[in-house]
N, C-alpha and C positions, 0 to 999 in steps of 0.2 A: 261841694258836698253837702247835703242837709247838716242843720245843727245838731240834730239827734240821729246819726246812722245808725242802721239796722246792722246789729253786732252779729257776728258769726258765733255759733253754738256748739258744743261737743259733738252734735248731731254732724255739725259740717265736718269736725275733725275726723269721725268714723267714716265719712265719705270720701275724704282725702286719701285715707288710710287705703282704702280699695283701690281708688285710682293709682297711686304710687306703687302698689304691690308689684314686686317684679320688675320695678325699675329703681326704685331706692333700695339701699340696702338696709337690712335690719340690723343696725349696729350693736357690737358687742356691749354687755355690761362689765366692767372690770373693777376689781376690788384691791386693795394694798394694805397689808397688815401694817406696814410703816405708818401709813396715814390715819388708819384705825387707833394706832397707838398714840399717835401725836394729838389727835382731837380727841381722842376718848370715845369714838363711836363709831358705827358700822356705817362706812361709806360706800355708795354704789357710783361710779361713774360710766354716764352713758357716753359712749365714744364718737361722737359725731364728728371727731377730725379722720374717722376711717370711712365716713361717708364717701359717696361718690363726688368727685372734683373737690373732697376735702373738707366738707362743711355741711350743717343742718340746711344751709339755705337752697341744696336741690330739692329739698322736700316742697318747700312752699312754691319753688318756680315751676317744677313739672305739675304740680296741681293744678295751678293757676293756668299753664298753657294748654293742658290738656282738656280745659273749658271751652277753648276758642271754637267759634263755629268756622266754616269754611272761607268766609271773607276775611276774618281776622287771621287766618291762617296763610293764607294767600299774602297779604298786605304785610304783615310780620309784626313783631314786638319790637320796643323801644324800654330802655330803663336805664337808671344810672344807679352807681355803685362803686364804691371804694375796692372792691375786690371780689368777695365770696358770691354776691349776689349776681354780680357781673358774669362771674364762671358758671353760676346755677342756671341762668336765663340762656346763656350761650350753649352750654351742654343741652338743656332740656329743648331748646329750639332745634338743635341740631337732629336729637333723636326724633322729634315730632315733624321734622322736615319744614320748619318756619323760619324766614330770615330774622336777623336778629341784629339790632343795633344799640351798641351799649356805650353810655356815657360815663366816662371814667376820668379820674383828677390826674394830671401830669406827675405826680409823686406816689401814685399807687406802686405798691410791691410789685418789681419786675415778674416774679414769678406768676403773681395773678393776672397781670395785663398780657403775658405770654401766653398763658393757658387759654384765658378769655379769647385769645386771637385763634388759638389751636384748634378752640371747640367751633370755629367757624364766623364767631362775632364779629361785626364791623364797628370797631371803636373808635369814639369820637372824644377827644382830649379837652378836658378842662383845667382850670386854676380853681382849686377847691377855696383858696383864700380871698379870691376877687370875682368869682363868677357863682351863678346861681344854678346848680345842676338841675333843679326841678324845673326851672324857668326853661332851661335847655331842651331836657325831655320832652316839655309839653309842646314846645316849638316843633320839635322834629315830628310830633306825633301828629301834630295839626297839618304840617306841611306833607306829609306822605302818607296819612291815614293809617298809620300805626296804631297799636292798641299800647298803650303805656301801664307797664306794671312795675309799680314803685318796690322797694327794697321791702317794706315792712309793713305799711298803710293801706293794706289791700285784703277783703275778708279771704280769699282764697289763697294767698300768701299765709295769712295768721293761720288758718285751718290747717294747711300742709306743715307749718313749723309744729302746730301741735302733736303731729305723730311721733315726734322724739319722746315727748314725756308720756304719751300714751303706751309706747313700748316699753317704757323704763317702768312705768307702774305695774304694766301686764307682767313683766319679767320677775320682778322683785317684791310685788305687793306693796302695800300702804307703806307711805314715809311720814315721818316727823317734821323733815324739813327738807326743803328742794331749792337749791341755788343754781340761777340762771343768768348768764351773761346779759346786760341790756345795752342796746345801741338804742335803735328806733323803736324798739319795743315788740317787734313781729315773733321772736322766739318766746320771749316772756308772756306774751298775752295768749298766743297759742298754747303755751304749758300751763297758763291759769285754766283754759278750757277743760283740759284733761286732767289736771290736779283737782279742780273743785268737782268733777264726776268721778274719779276713782279713788281719791284720797282726801276726802272733804276737809278732814281736820289738819292736814299738813300744812304747816307755814311755810310761805312761799316768798323767797328774796329775791330780786332783781339786783344786779352787780354791776355798778358803772365804772369806769376810770373816774379817778378823784379829780383830775383836771378838767373832766367832763360830766359834772352832777346835775343836768338839765333834768334827768327824769326824777331824781331825788327832790329837786325844788319842786318840780311840778306836782308830784305825789303829796310833799308837805302841803303846797299852797292852794291846791285843789283845781288848777287850771294849767294848762300846757306853757312852759316857760321856753323860749328861745334864747340861745349862747352864740356865741363866736365859736368856730371850728375849735375845740380842744387839740392842744399840742401834748400826745400821750403814744406811747409805743402800740397800743392797743388800737390799731387803725381801723379795725371791724366796728368800733364804737365810738367813732368820731363825728358821730350825727350832733346836729344842733338844736333837734327838739323831737319830741315823740309825735304821734300821728293820731289824727282824731279818731280812728277805730283804737288803735293800741292802748291809748290813753284810757280810753273809756273802760276799757277791760281791765288794766292794770288798777285802776282808781277802785274798781268794784271788788277786784278779787285777790289783789296781791297783799301779803302782810306788810311789807317794808321795803324800800330800797335803799343798799347800803354802797359804800364804794371801796376800791382798792387801789393802791399806788402803784406806780409803775415799776418801784423796788420789790413790793410784794409779787407781782406778775412776774418779775425775773425770777425769784427765789421759786415760784411755782413752775416756771418753765424748767429749771434745773431739777426739779424733783421728779416731773415727768419723765424727762431724758434718762436720769440717773438710775432711779428706782422703777420707773414701771415701762421703761424703754419704749416710750411713744414720743412723738413730736406733737406739741401742742403751740399753736400761736398765741402771741400774748392776750388777744381778746378771750381766746379760749380758757385761758388761766383765771379769768376774772370770779368764776363760781368757788374755785377752790380755795383762792387768796382770801375770800371773804370768808368761808368756813373756817379756815384755820385762824383767822382774827376773832372769831365767835366762839371758838372751842369751849369757852367756860359755860355756855348757854346750850351746848350739844351734849352733854355728857350723858352716855348710855342711850343716844337716840340712834334712828335710822336715818340716815343724810344721803340724799341725792345731789349729785353734781351733773350738769350738763355740760360736757367738753363741747364748745360750739364748733372748732374748728382747728385745722391744723396747716394752713396755709401760710407760710411764713418762707422769704428768701433763707437758702442755706447760710450765704454768708452773714445774713443779719441775725439769723439764729446763732451761730458761732460766737458772733459779736456779744450777742445777749448773754451767752452764758460764760462768757468772759469777763462780764461787767463787774 
């Protein structure tokens, strides 16, 4: 990749929205009077846990695969993912009749691995603590002539993910603050493109697990920081670094990057289950956990939170609720 990649724009988000229309769900925006009272603000939840395959990742995957030419479609796609992007690529490939190979860690949630196989994906297992998934993916692409679509650092993926914030802002109007889960940065950078176009004065916060704050370190230092795989219940955000595309957009357009502890995520999982009657995976709770911690700064504001996904093993979910 060039040192200065050509970044996607809001125009690309609009084009992605047209491509995924009729394939991706336009997910609902929910509210909670209980949370509004707790934070002292009007909070709008964009429920991507109710997206196809249970997470926002379907948007970027379908957008990217729908742009394949005939040769790429015949040869197939390869990706690497801890779970949600894996399912998104597998489902999108199935819908578009494209063979899919997915590199997944051996400790990925069982439900995510089963779903990926159920969507028709050919799963290749690796050890996330001793092996390099990006290297494995590149090798498979080269050996079999596959097109590699990474989980976040790809213009078409970023543009697709940006459609979630686009829909939220179209549905509720301009916001004072928006909180977005941050792993590799696909959702946050895509959200930034939509937010700066549709609600330019909105404060935009990326939220990482406290145990894996590479994005925060990168944002503060001005260059991409690499870390060891973090140990956190937010498995969708166990990334080791941001991407070239995602970091360039985040550095330019995001207000700040904050963190949430695993204990805060568990509290938010319980809130969603008890008060809003929805299942949200730990990574999907990053946004509201941060908003709750920052409530003193949010008094009287209009606040958006993107719930990134709801894919969690039911046994694990029950364990977390009883933690």
